[in-house]
N, C-alpha and C positions, 0 to 999 in steps of 0.2 A: 624563666621562657624553657627553660630545660626541663625543671618540676613540674609545669603544665604540659609538655610534649609526653613526660613520663605517666602522669597521670591519664591523658586520655588515649595513650597507647594500652595501660592495664584495663580500662574501661572496655575497650573495643576486642582486645583478646579475654576479658573474662565476662563479655555480655551475656554468654548464655546460662551463666551462675547467677546473674542479678537478677534477668529477667523474673518477672513473678510468675506462677503455674500458669495461670490460664487471665492474660490480662485482658479478654473481651467474655469474662464471665457474666451471668445473669445479675443484673442488679449494678453493673458496673458502668460508669461513664468514659465516655472518649471525646478527646478534646484536639482540633486539628490547627495547624500554623503552617498555612503554607507560605515558601519562602522565594519560591522560582516558577514561574510557568512562561512557556513559549505555546502560541497557538497559532492555526491558519485557517481561516476561513475558506467558504465557497458559495456559491448562490448569488442571487441579486442581492440578498442584504450585505454582503462583504463587498460588492463591486460598487457600491452606491460612495464611497471614499469621504464619508462623511464623519459622523461619531464612530463607525465601523470600519476597519480596516482590513486587507487582505491578511495581513500577520502581525503577531505582535509580540512583547518578549516583557514580563514583569520581572525585577528582581528586589529581594528586599523583604517588606513587611505588606508592600501593595497597599491597597486603598482599604484602612484600616476600618471597621463598622460590627457592632456587635451583632452576630449573625447564630441564631441556633442551626446549625446544619454546615455543610462545606460546599456550599455552592456559591459561586459568584454573579459579577455584571458581567454578561457577554463578553465583550473582546478582551480577554486576558484578565479579567479582575477577580480574583477569587478570594472568599471570605474566610476568616476564623471560621472553627465550627465548633459544635457540640453534638454529642449523640447519647443515648441510653439503651442500653441490653436488655431488650425484655426477655429475652431467652440466651443460651451460651450461643455467642458468636453472631445471634441477629439485633443488630441495632435501629431503633429508628431517630428521626431527627426532624427538625424543622427550620426552614431560613424564613427568620423575621430580623430584619434588617434595617437599618437606616446610614446611609452615605452620603457625603458632601464630595464632591470630587472636580477635576476639572479636565476638559477635552477639549483640545482646539481653540482656547481662551473663552471657553463657555464653562461656568459654573453650574453645575448638574447635581438635583438633590433627588436622591433615589431611594424608594421605600420596597422593601422587599420582602415576600411572604410565600410560603410553597412547603410540602412534605418533602422527606426523604427516606429512604430504605436502604441498608447495606448488610451484607453478610459476611463476616471472617470467618477461615478456617484457622484454628490454633495449631499450627505446624512450630511452637514455641520453640526457637525466639523468632521464627518468620510466622508472620501472618497475610497471608493470600487474602483479595476481597473483592467483592464488586458490589456495585450498588445502582440504585435508580433515584431520578429526584424530579420535580416538575416546580418551576420557579416562577412567578409573577411578580412583574416590578412596574413600579408607577415612576417615571422620569420628569421632573419638572424642570426646564431649562431657564437660568438666570429669574428675571424678576416677571417672565411670562405667564399667563395664566394656562395657559397651553400645556397639557402632559401628553408624553408618549408613552404607550403600553408594552412592555417587552416580554414575550415567555420563553421559557426554555425548559425542552425536554431534555434531562441528561442521564446518558448512560456512561458508567465509569469501573474501572478494574485498575488493581494498584496492587503492591505489595509493600507491608511495613516490616520491619527490621527492630526488634528490641536492643536497644544500647545501653539499658538499666533496669532498675526493676520497674520504673513507670513510663519510661521513656523508648520512643522508637523515631528512626527516621523513614520516610516513605518516598516511593514514586508510583506515579498514577497517570493512566491513561485515560481521557474522556472525550465523547463525542455527544454535541447536541445538537438539537433540531431547533433553531431558533426563527422567533418571530418578531417583529416590531411594528406597531401601529400607531400612526401619528393622526392626530386629526384630521379630518378632511381629505386624509388621504387613505388609499388601499394597504391593506397589510402587504409587507415584504419578507419573503422567507430567506435562511440560510443555513448551512452547516459549519460546526465549529471543531476541530480536532485540536486537542491540546495535552502536552504533557506537562506535569505540576509534580514538583518535589518539597519536601518539608518534614515537619515534625508531628509525630501524633503522641499524646499522653494519655495512659489509662490510669484510673483511679477505681 
């Protein structure tokens, strides 16, 4: 235990030395693994009291699905992600995911697609960034043939801090304009404000 503590202490003290010269250089990939999120909603969507609640928290790896992008499923579910840097600091990604999760006893199958763009400033070892993305989801509940369409227009800003040559820890604030459309019903809108923390790797 003491050895592990010493290694972690040395990594934290010396992380500026270990950080690569430009983690967000053209041609690099960025991978995101969120570990915690707390969010709070407003508007009609988050007052319905069914799948979407007014506030929620996710701790751990959350609902894992393969996702090209760093966007998640509406109410507190935030996927793993990948980005590609087309220029120094400028990354593009896409959310192409499939998840199976359970909410209030109902099994949900979620197909996800949508683009995102993010811009990082290299103040190595600190990497401030902003991003925008549009997400479309098709949600099937249980064995029913009916589907629900969910869209999220997401704006985010955060700060990543390199703690190794390739690894960083990040904190991020995001705001999204959300809409849900059930078959035979009118669309319902809402807003979601969230804080997310986790790890990012750059290669």
